[in-house]
C-alpha positions in Angstrom: 159.1 190.4 63.7 157.4 193.1 65.7 158.2 193.4 69.4 155.1 193.3 71.6 154.4 196.2 73.7 153.7 196.2 77.4 149.9 196.1 77.1 150.1 193.3 74.5 152.5 191.4 76.7 150.3 191.6 79.8 147.2 190.6 77.7 149.1 187.6 76.3 150.2 186.7 79.8 146.7 186.9 81.2 145.3 184.8 78.3 148.0 182.2 79.0 147.1 182.1 82.7 143.4 181.8 81.9 144.1 179.0 79.5 146.2 177.1 81.9 143.6 177.6 84.6 140.9 176.2 82.3 143.1 173.2 81.4 143.6 172.6 85.2 139.8 172.7 85.8 139.2 170.3 82.9 141.9 167.8 83.5 141.9 167.6 87.3 138.5 165.7 87.8 139.5 163.3 85.1 142.7 162.5 86.8 140.8 162.1 90.1 138.4 159.8 88.5 141.2 157.7 87.0 142.9 157.6 90.4 139.6 156.5 92.0 139.1 153.8 89.4 142.6 152.5 90.0 142.1 152.5 93.8 138.8 150.6 93.4 140.4 148.1 91.1 143.2 147.5 93.5 140.8 147.1 96.4 138.7 144.7 94.5 141.7 142.6 93.5 142.8 142.5 97.2 139.3 141.6 98.5 138.3 137.9 98.5 135.6 136.9 96.0 132.1 136.2 97.4 131.5 132.5 98.1 129.4 130.6 95.6 127.4 127.4 96.2 130.1 125.6 94.3 132.9 127.1 96.3 131.2 126.4 99.7 130.2 122.8 98.7 132.5 120.2 100.0 134.6 118.5 97.3 133.0 115.4 95.9 129.5 116.3 97.1 126.4 117.1 95.1 123.6 119.5 95.6 121.5 118.9 98.7 118.6 116.6 98.0 115.1 118.0 98.5 113.4 116.8 101.7 111.0 113.8 101.4 108.4 113.2 104.2 108.8 109.9 106.0 105.0 109.7 106.3 102.4 111.8 104.5 99.0 111.4 102.9 97.6 113.5 100.0 94.3 113.5 98.2 92.8 115.8 95.6 91.2 116.1 92.2 92.4 115.1 88.7 92.0 118.1 86.5 89.7 117.7 83.5 88.8 114.2 84.5 86.3 114.4 87.4 88.1 111.6 89.3 90.1 111.8 92.6 93.6 110.7 93.3 95.2 109.8 96.7 98.9 109.3 97.4 100.5 108.0 100.5 104.2 107.9 101.5 105.7 105.6 104.1 109.5 105.6 104.7 110.4 105.9 101.0 107.6 103.6 99.8 104.7 105.3 98.0 101.3 104.1 96.7 98.6 105.9 94.8 95.0 105.2 93.9 93.0 106.9 91.1 89.3 106.4 90.7 86.4 108.2 89.0 83.6 105.8 90.1 83.8 103.7 86.9 87.5 102.9 86.5 90.4 102.7 88.9 94.1 102.2 89.1 96.4 101.2 92.0 100.0 102.3 91.6 103.1 101.8 93.7 106.7 103.1 93.6 109.2 105.1 95.6 109.5 108.5 97.2 112.8 110.3 97.1 114.3 113.8 96.6 110.9 115.4 97.1 109.2 113.4 94.4 107.2 110.2 93.9 107.4 108.0 90.8 104.7 105.3 90.6 103.5 102.7 88.1 100.5 100.4 87.8 98.9 97.9 85.5 98.2 98.8 81.9 101.0 101.4 81.7 99.5 103.7 84.3 102.0 106.0 86.0 102.1 108.9 88.4 105.0 111.4 88.8 104.5 114.2 91.4 106.5 116.8 93.3 106.0 116.9 97.1 106.2 120.1 99.1 104.3 123.2 100.0 101.6 121.3 101.8 100.7 119.0 98.9 101.6 116.9 95.9 101.3 118.1 92.3 102.0 116.2 89.2 100.8 114.1 86.2 98.7 111.0 85.9 98.9 108.8 82.8 96.2 106.1 82.4 94.5 104.5 79.5 96.6 106.3 76.9 95.6 109.7 78.3 97.3 112.2 80.7 95.9 114.6 83.3 97.5 117.1 85.8 96.4 117.0 89.4 96.9 118.7 92.7 96.5 116.9 96.0 96.8 118.8 99.3 98.0 117.0 102.5 95.1 115.4 104.3 94.5 113.8 107.8 92.3 110.9 108.8 89.5 110.3 108.3 90.2 111.9 104.9 92.6 110.0 102.6 92.8 106.5 101.2 91.2 103.2 102.3 91.2 99.7 100.8 89.3 96.5 101.5 89.9 92.9 100.4 87.7 90.0 101.4 86.0 86.8 100.3 82.2 87.2 100.5 80.0 84.2 99.7 82.8 82.6 97.8 83.5 85.8 95.7 86.7 87.8 95.8 85.9 91.4 96.8 88.3 94.3 96.4 87.4 97.9 97.0 89.1 101.3 97.2 87.8 104.6 98.5 89.1 108.2 98.6 87.8 110.9 100.9 88.6 114.6 100.7 88.4 117.2 103.5 85.5 118.9 101.8 83.3 115.8 102.0 83.8 114.7 98.4 84.4 111.0 98.0 84.7 108.3 95.3 85.2 104.6 95.3 84.8 101.4 93.3 84.0 97.9 94.6 84.9 94.9 92.4 83.4 91.5 93.0 85.3 88.8 91.1 86.8 91.5 89.0 83.5 93.2 88.0 82.2 96.5 89.3 79.4 96.0 91.9 76.8 98.5 93.1 78.1 99.1 96.7 77.5 102.3 98.6 80.6 104.2 99.7 80.7 103.9 103.5 81.2 106.8 105.8 84.9 107.3 106.8 85.8 104.7 109.4 82.7 102.6 108.9 82.3 99.2 107.2 81.0 98.6 103.6 78.2 96.2 103.0 78.8 93.7 100.1 76.1 91.2 99.3 74.7 91.5 102.8 78.1 91.0 104.5 80.2 93.8 106.1 83.7 94.4 104.8 86.2 96.3 106.9 88.1 99.1 105.1 91.8 99.3 106.0 93.9 102.4 106.1 97.2 102.8 104.4 99.4 101.6 107.2 97.5 98.3 107.2 97.6 97.5 103.5 100.6 99.3 102.0 102.7 96.0 102.2 100.0 94.1 100.3 100.4 96.0 97.0 
């Protein structure tokens, strides 16, 4: 084997130093990154996990029920039908009235967990969500279904009903008034539709020459 001369020895030494320096430059950041990852992992393990709804909920309890108004009145349009619908809630009890001027349906049920579930004669039903200043849901009646939206209304808008005996005939009527002036109603005399003008809100209706006094929800909700 040939012995290296001084120049070759210095060159070899310099090359070795350069190589070691390069390796130092290459490996040092990786080592720092690995150390940082280890430190982050240790810190994460030592820190408490963020609370989740399940973790903060008391044992044995369920998700908080959505709020249900103790008293509220809604009235609006049935989409694709042309009729109106009114819903009223009183301390967990709920009623609704649907009418398009030719047919009608009275429904009753309960209000709970931000919803109303109502039923009426002939398989009629209403299911609606309450909130955001209104009621929105689905009406089923006569084998068909429609969606509806009914904003909150204040008197004199809303729902009215009348029951009376006029000249020996049983009279029953329902009226819905919207805030924009729209209105609909149907008067039945002995079960048959009668040609009776819809009264102004708060005024009496005239049936066969006799005045009939409309009642608001608080007066008749217990009669349904």
